[in-house]
C-alpha positions in Angstrom: 5.8 18.1 -9.3 6.8 17.6 -12.8 10.5 17.4 -13.6 11.6 19.6 -16.5 12.2 17.6 -19.6 15.9 16.7 -20.4 17.4 19.0 -22.9 20.7 17.0 -23.7 20.4 14.9 -26.9 22.9 12.6 -25.4 20.9 12.1 -22.2 17.6 11.6 -24.2 19.4 8.8 -26.3 20.8 7.1 -23.3 17.6 7.0 -21.5 15.5 6.0 -24.6 18.0 3.1 -25.1 17.7 2.0 -21.4 14.0 2.2 -21.4 13.7 0.1 -24.6 16.2 -2.5 -23.4 14.5 -2.8 -20.0 11.0 -3.0 -21.4 12.1 -5.7 -23.8 13.7 -7.7 -20.9 10.4 -7.1 -18.8 8.2 -8.5 -21.7 10.3 -11.5 -21.9 10.2 -12.2 -18.2 6.5 -11.6 -18.0 5.9 -14.2 -20.8 8.5 -16.8 -19.6 8.7 -16.2 -15.8 6.4 -13.4 -14.4 7.3 -14.2 -10.9 10.7 -12.8 -11.4 9.3 -9.4 -12.4 6.9 -9.5 -9.4 9.9 -10.4 -7.1 11.8 -7.6 -8.6 9.0 -5.0 -8.0 8.5 -6.4 -4.3 12.3 -6.1 -3.6 12.2 -2.4 -4.6 8.9 -1.6 -2.9 10.0 -3.3 0.3 13.4 -1.8 0.5 13.2 1.7 -0.7 11.3 4.5 0.9 9.2 6.9 -1.3 8.2 9.8 1.0 10.6 12.6 1.5 8.1 14.7 3.7 9.9 15.6 6.8 13.4 15.8 5.5 15.3 19.1 5.8 17.3 18.4 2.7 15.1 16.3 0.6 16.8 14.8 -2.5 15.3 15.9 -5.9 14.3 12.4 -6.7 14.4 8.6 -5.8 14.1 5.3 -7.5 10.3 6.0 -7.9 10.8 9.2 -9.8 13.6 8.3 -12.0 12.8 9.1 -15.7 10.0 11.5 -15.2 12.0 14.4 -16.6 11.8 12.6 -20.0 8.7 10.5 -20.0 6.4 12.3 -17.6 6.1 8.9 -16.0 8.9 7.3 -13.9 10.9 4.6 -15.6 9.4 2.0 -12.9 5.9 3.2 -13.7 6.5 2.6 -17.5 7.9 -0.9 -16.7 4.7 -1.6 -14.8 2.5 -0.3 -17.5 4.2 -2.6 -20.1 4.2 -5.5 -17.8 0.4 -5.1 -17.3 0.1 -5.2 -21.3 2.2 -8.3 -21.4 0.1 -9.9 -18.6 -3.0 -9.3 -20.7 -1.4 -10.8 -23.8 -0.1 -13.8 -21.7 -3.6 -14.4 -20.4 -5.3 -14.3 -23.8 -2.9 -16.7 -25.0 -3.2 -19.0 -22.0 -6.8 -19.1 -21.0 -6.4 -22.1 -18.6 -4.0 -20.2 -16.3 -4.7 -18.8 -13.0 -7.9 -16.7 -12.9 -7.4 -12.9 -13.1 -9.6 -11.9 -10.2 -12.9 -11.9 -12.0 -15.0 -9.9 -9.4 -12.6 -7.1 -9.7 -12.4 -6.7 -13.5 -15.6 -4.7 -13.8 -14.5 -2.2 -11.4 -11.1 -1.8 -13.2 -12.9 -1.3 -16.5 -15.2 1.2 -14.9 -12.3 3.1 -13.5 -10.4 2.9 -16.8 -13.6 4.4 -18.5 -13.7 7.2 -15.9 -10.1 8.0 -16.5 -10.6 7.9 -20.4 -13.5 10.3 -19.8 -11.0 12.7 -17.8 -8.6 12.6 -20.5 -10.9 13.5 -23.3 -12.5 16.4 -21.2 -9.2 17.6 -20.1 -7.7 17.8 -23.4 -10.8 19.5 -24.7 -10.3 22.1 -22.0 -6.7 22.7 -22.9 -5.2 20.7 -19.9 -1.8 19.0 -20.8 -1.9 15.3 -20.9 0.9 15.1 -18.3 -1.2 17.1 -15.8 -4.3 14.8 -16.4 -2.2 11.7 -15.9 -0.3 13.1 -13.0 0.0 11.0 -9.9 -1.6 13.7 -8.1 -4.7 12.7 -9.9 -6.1 9.1 -10.0 -3.6 7.4 -12.2 -2.2 5.4 -9.2 -5.4 3.4 -9.0 -4.7 2.1 -12.5 -1.2 1.2 -11.4 -2.8 -0.6 -8.4 -5.0 -2.7 -10.7 -2.0 -3.4 -13.0 0.3 -4.6 -10.2 -2.6 -6.7 -8.7 -3.1 -8.4 -12.0 0.5 -8.9 -12.6 1.1 -10.5 -9.0 -2.1 -12.8 -9.5 -0.6 -14.2 -12.8 3.0 -14.7 -11.5 2.7 -17.6 -9.4 2.0 -21.3 -10.5 2.6 -23.5 -7.7 3.1 -23.8 -3.9 6.8 -23.3 -4.1 6.1 -19.8 -5.6 3.9 -18.9 -2.7 6.3 -20.2 -0.2 9.0 -18.1 -1.8 6.7 -15.1 -1.8 6.0 -15.6 2.1 9.7 -16.1 2.8 10.6 -13.0 0.8 8.0 -10.8 2.7 9.5 -11.9 6.2 13.1 -11.8 5.1 13.2 -8.5 3.5 11.1 -7.0 6.3 13.6 -8.3 8.8 16.4 -6.8 6.9 14.7 -3.6 6.7 13.8 -3.7 10.2 17.3 -4.4 11.5 18.5 -1.5 9.4 15.8 0.8 10.9 16.8 -0.5 14.5 20.4 0.4 14.0 19.4 3.8 12.8 17.0 4.3 15.6 19.1 3.1 18.6 22.6 4.1 17.3 21.9 7.2 15.3 19.1 9.7 15.1 16.5 7.7 13.4 14.8 8.3 10.1 15.8 11.5 8.6 12.3 12.2 7.4 11.1 13.3 10.7 8.6 16.2 10.6 8.0 16.0 14.3 11.7 17.0 15.0 12.5 18.8 11.9 9.2 21.1 11.4 7.6 21.0 14.9 10.8 21.2 17.0 9.9 18.1 19.1 12.6 15.9 20.8 11.5 12.7 19.1 13.3 9.9 17.1 11.3 7.7 14.9 11.9 4.4 13.4 10.2 4.8 9.9 8.1 7.7 8.8 7.0 6.3 5.4 3.6 4.6 5.9 4.7 1.9 3.4 7.6 0.9 5.8 5.3 0.6 8.5 3.0 -1.8 6.4 6.1 -3.9 5.4 6.9 -4.4 9.1 3.3 -4.9 10.1 2.8 -7.5 7.3 5.9 -9.5 8.4 4.8 -9.4 12.1 1.3 -10.7 11.0 2.8 -13.6 9.0 5.2 -14.6 11.9 2.4 -14.3 14.4 0.0 -16.4 12.2 2.5 -19.2 12.0 3.2 -19.1 15.8 -0.5 -19.3 16.6 -2.3 -21.4 14.0 -3.1 -24.9 14.9 -1.5 -27.5 12.7 1.7 -25.5 11.9 4.6 -27.6 13.1 7.8 -25.4 14.0 11.1 -26.4 15.5 12.5 -24.5 18.4 15.0 -22.5 16.2 12.3 -21.3 13.8 9.8 -20.5 16.7 12.5 -18.3 18.3 13.3 -16.6 15.1 9.6 -15.9 14.4 9.2 -14.5 17.9 12.1 -12.2 17.3 10.4 -11.2 13.9 7.0 -10.1 15.7 9.1 -8.2 18.4 11.2 -6.4 16.0 8.4 -5.6 13.5 5.9 -4.5 16.1 8.6 -2.2 17.7 9.2 -0.7 14.1 5.6 0.2 13.9 5.4 1.5 17.6 8.5 3.5 17.3 7.4 5.2 14.2 4.8 7.0 16.2 2.2 7.1 13.6 -1.6 6.7 14.8 -2.8 5.4 11.4 -0.1 2.7 11.5 -0.8 1.7 15.0 -4.5 1.5 14.5 -3.8 -0.5 11.3 -1.5 -2.9 13.2 -4.2 -3.3 15.8 -6.8 -4.3 13.4 -4.6 -6.8 11.9 -4.0 -8.5 15.2 -7.7 -8.2 16.2 -8.3 -10.1 12.9 -5.8 -12.9 13.8 -7.3 -13.1 17.3 -10.8 -13.6 15.9 -9.5 -16.5 13.8 -8.0 -18.4 16.7 -9.6 -21.2 18.5 -10.7 -20.7 22.0 -7.8 -21.8 24.0 -5.3 -20.0 21.9 -7.3 -16.9 22.1 -6.6 -16.7 25.9 -2.9 -16.9 25.3 -2.9 -14.5 22.5 -5.1 -12.1 24.3 -2.4 -12.2 27.3 0.5 -11.5 25.1 -1.5 -8.9 23.0 -2.5 -7.0 26.2 1.1 -6.9 27.4 2.4 -5.7 24.1 -0.4 -3.1 23.9 0.5 -1.7 27.3 4.2 -1.2 26.3 3.2 0.2 23.0 0.8 2.6 24.5 3.1 3.6 27.3 6.0 4.3 24.7 3.8 6.1 22.3 2.4 8.3 24.9 5.7 9.1 26.6 7.4 9.8 23.2 4.8 11.6 21.1 1.5 12.1 22.6 2.8 14.0 25.6 3.5 16.9 23.3 -0.3 16.8 22.3 -1.8 16.4 25.7 -4.1 19.0 27.1 -4.1 19.8 30.7 -5.7 16.8 32.7 -6.0 14.8 29.5 -4.9 11.3 29.1 -4.1 8.8 26.2 -7.3 9.0 24.6 -7.5 12.8 24.5 -3.9 12.8 23.2 -4.9 10.4 20.5 -7.8 12.5 19.2 -6.1 15.9 20.1 -6.5 17.4 16.4 -10.1 16.2 16.0 -11.4 17.0 19.6 -14.5 19.4 20.0 -12.6 21.4 22.5 -10.4 22.7 19.7 -13.3 24.9 18.7 -14.3 25.6 15.0 -13.7 23.4 12.1 -10.8 25.6 11.2 -8.9 24.4 14.2 -9.6 20.7 13.5 -7.7 18.4 11.3 -10.7 18.0 9.2 -10.5 21.7 8.0 -8.7 20.6 5.0 -11.5 18.1 3.9 -14.0 20.9 4.7 -12.1 23.4 2.5 -12.0 20.8 -0.3 -15.8 20.3 0.0 -16.4 24.0 -0.2 -14.3 24.1 -3.4 -16.3 21.5 -5.3 -18.7 24.2 -6.9 -21.4 21.6 -7.7 -19.0 19.1 -9.3 -19.8 16.4 -6.7 -21.0 13.8 -9.4 -17.7 13.6 -11.5 -15.3 15.7 -9.5 -13.2 18.6 -10.4 -11.1 16.5 -12.8 -7.8 14.6 -12.2 -6.2 18.0 -12.4 -8.6 19.7 -10.0 -7.5 21.6 -6.9 -9.1 23.2 -4.0 -8.7 26.4 -2.0 -8.7 27.3 1.7 -6.9 29.3 4.4 -3.3 29.2 3.3 -2.0 29.8 6.8 -3.7 27.0 8.3 -3.0 24.7 5.3 0.7 25.8 4.9 1.8 22.2 5.0 0.5 21.8 1.5 3.4 24.0 0.4 1.4 25.4 -2.5 0.3 22.0 -3.8 -3.6 22.2 -3.5 -4.0 18.9 -5.7 -4.5 16.4 -2.8 -6.2 16.0 0.5 -5.5 13.7 3.5 -8.1 11.2 2.8 -8.0 8.6 0.0 -11.8 8.5 -0.3 -11.8 12.4 0.0 -9.2 12.6 -2.7 -11.2 10.5 -5.1 -14.2 12.6 -4.5 -12.3 15.8 -5.2 -10.9 14.4 -8.5 -13.6 12.0 -9.7 -16.6 12.8 -7.7 -19.0 10.4 -6.0 -18.8 8.2 -9.1 -15.2 7.5 -8.8 -15.3 6.8 -5.0 -18.4 4.5 -5.4 -16.4 2.4 -7.8 -13.5 2.3 -5.5 -15.7 1.3 -2.7 -17.6 -1.3 -4.7 -14.2 -2.8 -5.6 -13.2 -3.0 -1.9 -16.7 -4.5 -1.0 -16.2 -7.2 -3.9 -12.7 -8.1 -2.5 -14.2 -8.5 1.2 -17.0 -10.7 -0.3 -14.6 -12.9 -2.2 -12.3 -13.4 0.7 -15.2 -14.2 3.1 -16.7 -16.7 0.5 -13.5 -18.7 -0.2 -11.4 -18.5 2.9 -12.8 -21.6 4.4 -11.7 -23.8 1.5 -8.0 -22.8 1.9 -5.3 -24.5 3.9 -1.5 -24.3 4.4 0.5 -21.6 2.6 -2.7 -20.6 0.7 -4.5 -19.8 3.9 -1.6 -17.7 5.2 -1.4 -15.8 2.1 -5.1 -15.1 2.0 -5.3 -14.1 5.7 -2.1 -11.9 5.4 -3.6 -10.1 2.3 -6.9 -9.4 4.2 -5.1 -8.3 7.2 -2.9 -6.1 5.1 -6.1 -4.5 3.6 -7.2 -3.9 7.3 -3.9 -2.2 7.9 -4.7 0.3 4.9 -8.2 1.3 6.1 -7.0 4.2 8.5 -4.7 5.5 5.7 -7.4 5.4 3.2 -9.6 7.5 5.6 -7.1 10.1 6.8 -3.9 9.6 4.8 -2.7 10.3 1.1 -2.3 6.9 -0.4 -3.9 7.7 -3.7 -1.0 10.1 -4.8 1.7 7.6 -3.6 3.1 5.1 -6.1 4.7 2.9 -3.6 1.6 2.8 -1.2 -0.8 2.0 -4.2 1.3 -0.9 -5.4 1.6 -2.3 -2.0 -2.3 -2.0 -1.7 -2.5 -3.7 -4.9 -0.4 -6.6 -3.4 -2.7 -7.0 -0.4 -5.6 -7.0 -2.9 -3.9 -9.7 -5.1 -3.0 -12.1 -2.2 -6.4 -13.9 -1.6 -6.9 -14.2 -5.4 -3.5 -15.7 -5.7 -4.3 -18.2 -3.0 -7.6 -19.1 -4.3 -6.7 -19.1 -8.0 -3.6 -21.1 -7.5 -5.4 -23.8 -5.7 -8.1 -23.9 -8.2 -5.5 -24.0 -10.9 -3.7 -27.0 -9.4 -7.0 -29.0 -9.1 -7.7 -28.2 -12.8 -4.3 -29.2 -13.8 -4.5 -32.4 -11.8 -7.9 -33.5 -13.2 -6.6 -32.6 -16.8 -3.6 -34.9 -16.4 -5.6 -37.7 -14.7 -7.9 -37.5 -17.8 -4.9 -37.6 -20.3 -3.4 -40.5 -18.4 -6.7 -42.3 -18.4 -7.0 -41.7 -22.3 -3.5 -43.0 -22.9 
C-alpha cells in the first residue's frame, strides 16, 4: 500500500534534509568503513519485526516503511540503494579488494535488465512509476542483490568475520530472551493470526518468518561450534552455547510455523551430514530427543486444531493440502491455481511488476483486496516476471550452490563457520520460497541476501588475505 504523499512543506523540507544528511553519512562510511553500515543494517534487520499480519490493531508503519509517503521508497531502502552505488564506486576504485561474487553478477545484470524492461513497458502503458517499482512487484530482488554485494565488500579480516558471527549470536539471544519473556509472562507475539483471526487459544513466540530465521541461524552457529572437531571451548562458553541452542530452537518451535520448522530441520540435517561418524551418533540422539519434544509441542498447541478424526501428526501437517479436502478450491494451492488461470498467455514475461490475479474472493479473503502477490516466492516471480524471471532467479540459486560446494573444502576456522551458516540459512529459506511471501518482504529479502553473501565473504576474504600476503612478501623481497 502506498502512503499518501506528505503535504506540509515543513515536513517535506525536514525529511529532505534528514535524507540528504543520512545518505551523505552512509556514502562516507561505505568508502571508509563499510562494515559499520552492514552492522547497522543487521542490527535493524535482526531486532525489528516487519510483518504486521495477525495484529488486531496494526500500526500504520514501522522502521521499514518510514519515508514512503514522500519518497515512495522507505528511507531505509533509499539508504540501501545509495550504499549499493557507493559499493560499486569503491569497487571500481579498489579492484584488488574482495571479489564481488562473480558467479552471481550475470544474474543480477539479467534481472536488472528485466526490471528495466518492465519500467519501459509500464510507463508506455500508463502505469505510474511508483506502482512499477512497488515492493509488491520484483524490486526486492534488486534490494537483495544490493545488500549481498554490500555485505561481501564490508569485511576485510578475520576479526571482522568474528565480529559478524558474535553479533549474529548475541543479537539473536537478546531477541530470543525478549520473545521468551513475552511468551511465558504475557500473551506472546501480538501478531497472532491463529488467536486473533481464527479464534484458536494459541500463544506464539514470533510470527514474523524473519524472526524465526534469526533464531534458527543463531542456533545453527552455536550447534556448529559445539559439534565441529577442532573447536576448543571452555566450560562456560560451552554451557552458554547449549543455552543458545535451547533458547533459539524453542523460539522456532513455539512460533508454530511449519515452514520455519521444516527450514530448521533442513539446517540441522545439513549439520548432521557434515559431522564425522562418532559425532553423528551423539548428534542424532540429541536431535531425536529435541525433535520428539518439538513435534509433541507443535501437535498439542497448534496441529490439534487441524486434525481430522483419526488423523495423526502427519495428517495434521498437511491438513490444508490433503486430497481428502476435495477440489482444488478447498486446498491451500487454490491461490496459485487462480493466479495461473489469470496469466492469460503471459507466461513468458509475466503480467508485469504491477500485475494482479483474480479468483474466488470469499476463499481468498485473507488477501484483503490486495491481488498483487501469491504465497510462493517462485509463483510470485512467474506472476510478475514470467518464466524468464523465475529461471534467472533459480539459475542464481544454482550458481550459489555450485560455488559453495566447490570452495567449502578449502575453508577453515571462522571462514568455514560463516560459509556453512550461510548455506544452512539458504536451506531455511527454501520452504518460504516455495509456500511463503518472501519477494514482497523487504526484511526477508535482505536476510536472504545475507545468507547468499556469507559463503562469498568467507571465500573472498580468505583469497584476499592470501593475495595481500603474497603482495607484501614481494614488496619486502624487492626492498
